[in-house]
C-alpha positions, 0 to 999 in steps of 0.5 A: 519703584524699589530696587531689590537685591536678591542674594541666593545661590540657587539659580532657579530660585533666584530667577523665579524671585526675579521674574515675580518681583519684576512683574509687579514693577520692582528692579532686581539685582541678583547675587549668587555668592556670599563673598560678593554680597556686600560689594553688590550691596554697596554698589546697588544701594538696594531698598530691600534685600532678600537674603539666603542663609546657606551661601558659598564663601560667607553665610547669611548671618555674617552678611546680615550682621555687616549690613546692620553695621552700616545700614537700616536697609530692610532685610528678609531672610530666605532659608530652608531652616524652618525651626522657630529657633532659626527664625528667632536668631534671624530677628535677633540679628536684625532681620525684618522678616523671615520666609522658609523654603519652599515658599510661594513666590506671590507670598514673597512679593506680598512680604516684600510689599509689606516690609517696604510699606512699613519702612516708608511708613516709619518715616512719614510722621509729620513730627518728631519726639524728644524726651530729654536727651532722646530725640526721634526725628521721624522725617529724617528717619533718625534717632539721636541720643545726647546728640549722637545718632543711633542706628536702628533697623527699620523694624526696631525704629518702628517699634520705638516710634510707635511707643514714642507716639503713645508714651506711658501707655502699655501694649501687649506683644499682640498689640505691638505685632498688629501695629508694627509687624502687621496682620500678615506676620506669622512668626513668633511673638518672641520677635517683640521681646527681641526688638525690645532687647535690642532697643534697650541695648541701643538706649543703654546710655539714656538717663532713666530720669528722662525715660526708659522702656519698661516691662510690666509683667503680665501686661506688656511694654511701655515707653515710660517718660517724664511728663513735661 
């Protein structure tokens, strides 16, 4: 069963999360201080992180950024800041989901299951894809561009893999949310735009003669590639 790292400075909240997650079989490690978060992340190598934003010594944004520099481990943000702009900031930093306090513990468990399921599912495809210098190795959970590995978040990788599975087909934001985020997602569809923006940045060296992620105004997004 997956190991969950809970980075939350409020002890009662952390304990509730621990009890509910352990009840369904997850292993749980707790961290109560932002300054120790990355040390514990390296030591425990979790399968998923529940990360509060307001933490002593180092805030959640900084921790998320440093996690993303070294890992594609799924991260769910926990915060009392419920405004949409904070949610979008979380997704822009590479968060996989966002849960505002106060929350129902059973909902957190359901979100954890959903994010882990998507992370595992993104590496279950039997085949890889190659479009020119871009190689998507589904089994190894890797993306190579010109032979160099590109590190993507699990969510961004899932978006790229879905588009790569349906080249030259256009999908609306709602369709991408249904296919990648899942029906239980309750956030803004701007998360799709942010994922596409990050993917374009990551693939900026990809030769447009081989392919690109296109925006079809009023219709949606597609991975436009040259047919062999």
